[in-house]
C-alpha positions in Angstrom: 50.1 -11.6 23.8 51.1 -13.8 27.2 49.0 -17.1 27.0 47.7 -18.4 30.5 48.8 -21.9 31.3 45.1 -23.2 31.4 44.3 -26.8 32.3 41.9 -29.4 31.1 39.9 -31.9 33.1 38.4 -34.4 31.3 38.1 -38.1 32.1 36.0 -40.5 29.4 34.3 -42.1 32.1 31.9 -39.5 32.2 30.4 -41.0 28.8 29.4 -44.0 30.4 26.4 -42.2 31.8 23.6 -42.8 29.5 20.3 -41.2 30.2 18.4 -43.1 27.2 18.2 -42.3 23.5 17.1 -39.1 22.4 18.1 -37.3 25.6 19.5 -34.0 25.2 22.1 -34.5 27.7 23.9 -37.0 25.6 27.0 -38.5 26.1 28.5 -37.2 22.4 28.4 -33.9 24.6 31.6 -34.8 26.0 33.3 -36.1 22.2 32.0 -32.9 21.0 34.0 -30.8 22.9 37.2 -32.5 23.0 37.1 -33.0 19.3 36.8 -29.4 18.6 39.9 -28.4 21.3 41.6 -31.0 19.1 40.8 -29.8 15.8 41.4 -26.3 16.7 44.9 -26.9 17.9 43.9 -25.8 21.3 44.6 -29.0 22.8 48.2 -29.2 22.6 48.6 -26.2 24.6 45.9 -27.0 27.5 47.6 -28.7 30.3 45.9 -32.1 31.0 44.9 -32.5 34.7 44.7 -36.1 36.1 40.9 -36.7 37.4 40.4 -38.8 40.3 36.8 -39.6 41.3 35.1 -37.7 44.3 35.5 -39.7 47.3 32.4 -40.3 49.7 34.4 -37.8 51.9 34.2 -35.3 49.2 30.7 -35.8 48.3 29.5 -35.4 52.2 30.9 -31.8 51.8 27.6 -30.7 50.2 25.5 -33.8 49.9 23.7 -35.9 52.8 24.7 -39.4 53.6 21.1 -40.4 53.1 21.1 -39.1 49.4 24.3 -40.8 48.5 23.1 -43.8 49.5 19.7 -43.4 47.7 22.0 -42.5 44.4 24.1 -45.8 45.1 20.9 -48.0 45.8 18.8 -46.8 42.7 21.6 -46.7 40.2 22.3 -50.8 41.2 18.7 -51.3 41.1 17.8 -53.5 37.8 15.6 -51.4 35.5 15.6 -48.1 37.5 16.0 -45.3 34.8 14.9 -42.3 36.9 16.2 -40.8 40.6 13.3 -40.7 42.4 14.2 -37.2 43.7 13.5 -35.4 40.2 13.9 -35.3 36.4 17.4 -36.8 36.2 17.7 -40.3 33.9 20.3 -42.8 35.3 22.1 -45.8 33.7 24.1 -48.6 35.6 27.1 -46.5 35.4 25.7 -43.0 36.4 26.8 -43.0 40.0 30.6 -43.8 38.7 30.3 -41.0 36.2 28.9 -38.7 38.8 31.6 -39.1 40.7 34.1 -38.7 38.2 32.7 -35.5 37.0 32.6 -34.2 40.3 36.2 -35.5 41.1 37.3 -33.7 37.8 36.2 -30.2 39.5 38.1 -31.0 42.6 41.1 -32.2 40.4 40.9 -28.6 38.9 41.0 -26.9 42.0 44.0 -28.8 43.0 45.7 -27.9 39.9 44.9 -24.6 40.1 45.8 -24.2 44.2 48.9 -26.0 43.5 49.9 -23.3 40.8 50.5 -25.9 38.0 47.9 -24.0 35.9 46.3 -20.7 36.0 43.0 -21.5 35.6 41.0 -24.6 34.2 38.1 -26.0 32.1 36.2 -29.2 33.5 34.3 -31.1 30.7 32.2 -33.1 32.7 28.6 -34.4 32.7 26.1 -35.1 34.3 26.0 -31.4 34.7 25.8 -30.2 38.7 24.1 -26.8 39.2 20.4 -28.3 40.0 21.4 -30.9 42.4 20.9 -29.7 46.4 22.4 -31.5 49.3 19.6 -34.2 49.3 17.9 -34.0 45.6 19.4 -35.0 41.8 16.9 -33.0 39.5 17.5 -31.5 36.1 19.9 -34.0 34.8 22.1 -33.3 37.7 23.3 -35.9 40.4 26.1 -34.1 42.4 26.7 -30.2 42.2 30.0 -30.1 41.0 30.4 -26.3 41.6 29.5 -26.5 45.1 31.7 -29.4 45.6 34.7 -27.7 44.1 33.6 -24.5 46.4 33.7 -26.5 49.5 36.9 -28.5 48.6 38.8 -25.0 47.9 37.6 -23.8 51.3 38.5 -27.3 53.1 41.7 -28.1 51.5 43.2 -24.4 50.7 41.6 -22.0 53.2 39.9 -19.9 50.8 37.7 -17.5 52.4 35.3 -16.5 49.9 34.5 -17.8 46.4 32.6 -16.6 43.5 30.5 -18.9 41.9 28.9 -17.1 38.3 26.2 -19.2 36.3 25.5 -18.1 33.0 23.4 -21.5 32.0 20.4 -20.6 30.5 18.6 -22.2 33.7 18.6 -21.3 37.1 21.2 -23.2 39.2 18.7 -23.6 42.0 20.9 -26.3 43.8 23.9 -24.2 44.0 21.6 -21.5 45.7 19.9 -23.5 47.9 23.5 -24.9 49.0 24.8 -21.3 50.0 21.6 -19.2 50.5 22.5 -18.9 54.4 26.1 -19.3 54.2 28.1 -16.0 53.5 31.2 -17.2 52.4 30.0 -17.9 48.6 28.7 -15.4 46.6 26.4 -16.7 43.9 25.7 -14.7 40.6 23.5 -16.1 38.1 22.0 -14.9 34.8 19.1 -16.9 33.4 16.0 -17.4 31.4 12.7 -16.5 33.0 9.9 -17.7 33.1 11.8 -20.9 32.6 12.6 -24.4 34.3 12.9 -24.9 37.3 11.2 -21.6 38.0 13.6 -20.5 40.5 16.1 -17.3 40.4 13.7 -14.3 41.1 15.8 -11.1 41.4 14.0 -11.1 45.1 16.0 -14.4 46.1 19.2 -12.6 47.8 20.4 -15.0 50.3 19.3 -15.0 54.2 21.1 -14.5 57.4 25.2 -14.5 56.8 24.0 -15.2 52.9 21.8 -12.0 52.7 23.1 -10.1 49.9 25.3 -13.1 48.4 22.6 -14.4 46.0 22.2 -12.0 42.9 19.7 -13.3 40.6 19.3 -11.6 37.1 16.2 -13.3 35.2 16.0 -12.1 31.7 13.3 -12.9 29.3 13.8 -15.1 26.1 15.7 -13.7 23.5 18.1 -12.0 25.8 21.5 -11.8 24.3 25.3 -10.0 24.8 23.5 -6.6 25.5 21.3 -7.9 28.7 23.5 -10.5 29.9 27.1 -8.9 29.6 25.0 -5.6 31.0 24.2 -7.8 33.9 27.7 -9.0 34.6 29.0 -5.6 34.0 26.8 -3.6 36.2 25.5 -6.4 39.1 28.5 -9.0 39.1 31.6 -6.9 38.8 30.8 -4.2 41.5 29.7 -6.9 43.9 32.8 -9.1 43.2 35.1 -6.1 43.9 33.8 -5.6 46.9 33.5 -9.2 48.0 37.2 -9.9 46.8 37.0 -13.8 46.1 39.9 -16.1 46.7 38.9 -18.3 43.9 36.1 -18.2 41.1 34.3 -21.0 39.9 32.2 -20.6 36.9 28.9 -22.9 36.2 29.6 -22.7 32.5 26.4 -23.6 30.7 26.3 -23.0 27.1 22.4 -23.5 26.5 22.4 -20.2 26.5 24.0 -19.9 23.1 21.4 -19.2 20.1 19.8 -22.1 18.6 20.1 -24.2 21.6 17.3 -26.7 21.9 16.6 -26.3 25.4 17.2 -22.5 25.7 15.7 -19.4 24.4 18.8 -17.1 24.7 20.9 -15.8 21.7 24.5 -15.4 22.9 27.4 -16.1 20.3 30.6 -17.8 20.5 32.3 -14.1 20.7 29.9 -13.0 23.7 31.2 -16.3 25.6 34.9 -15.3 24.7 34.2 -11.5 26.2 32.1 -13.1 29.4 35.0 -15.4 30.0 37.6 -12.7 29.3 35.6 -10.4 32.1 36.0 -13.6 34.5 39.6 -13.8 34.0 40.5 -10.1 34.3 38.3 -10.2 37.8 40.7 -13.8 38.6 43.4 -11.6 38.0 42.5 -8.6 39.9 41.4 -10.6 42.9 42.8 -13.9 43.3 45.8 -14.4 41.3 44.3 -15.6 38.2 42.4 -18.9 40.2 39.6 -19.6 37.8 37.9 -23.0 37.4 35.2 -23.4 34.8 33.0 -26.4 35.2 30.6 -27.4 32.3 26.9 -27.2 33.0 24.2 -27.4 29.8 24.8 -27.0 26.1 22.4 -29.5 24.0 23.1 -28.3 20.3 26.3 -30.4 19.9 28.2 -28.1 17.1 26.8 -24.8 19.3 28.2 -26.4 22.3 31.5 -27.2 20.7 32.1 -23.7 19.4 31.2 -21.9 22.6 33.6 -24.0 24.6 36.5 -23.2 22.2 35.8 -19.4 22.2 35.5 -20.2 25.8 38.8 -22.0 26.3 40.5 -19.1 23.9 39.5 -16.7 26.3 40.9 -18.7 29.2 44.3 -18.9 27.7 44.6 -15.5 27.1 43.2 -14.9 23.5 40.3 -12.8 23.6 39.3 -9.3 22.2 40.1 -7.0 25.1 37.2 -6.7 27.3 35.3 -3.2 27.1 32.0 -2.2 28.3 29.0 -3.0 26.0 27.2 0.2 26.3 
């Protein structure tokens, strides 16, 4: 079987973001994934991508200057432990870690468009998909995947970007950023009702973005049949008519069984299958260009195993996708 050249964008500076003791979005998430990739032997076949932190100019592709100033100010203030915009804990190193996380996604876009890798997995934290232009919330500071989309458009002329999000929580920030845009197709499966309360099927985009937001809210207990079904029946036809120039994944592994913050029951082979669906879509439309960015996943062992199954499929090692029913 031909193995794809898969890149790994990972920078240990993201560990310095510490939301405090007992917080599910803990620094150990980063090492759990990297240790598993090492243990499985996959690391030696991954191409390490040099990560540069996102610059202010990069961040302004998505976020307002007032919000960037607020983050820098609150992180620097003695004793501030939470962003005033929402439920995101911070420490003195959080702004730098968030710039490194965003920069990893941008660096992966560079590597994929330059052809040095076919696709890439970004092991980052804090996650990003709840962050909107001027508001961090839900453990997120900057919207890593939205920044990657805008970077691909500005730097490489990508006209159409597909973002697929299988995190158990709805990516409300990503949706907000592109709701009236039209150049980005955003697709999400997520538990409902659940945090953050957005993502109804009726939220479908407006203006130029009308029809470019596809939400598939699912009940607690949903697993492969429901989630793969949504990808096969809703995403694939929409993506085939949209014809993306690059595909981005908000890869949240809190949709896996036994996650403390979600009630979906996907298993590791399900993530392998969903990833293979996306690599086939990328092969069909955009020369395989696919960048996966880690979002949630709070059971350390489950996160590590799901990430391994995901990376295997990125590398071309998957049970060939077939319709679930």
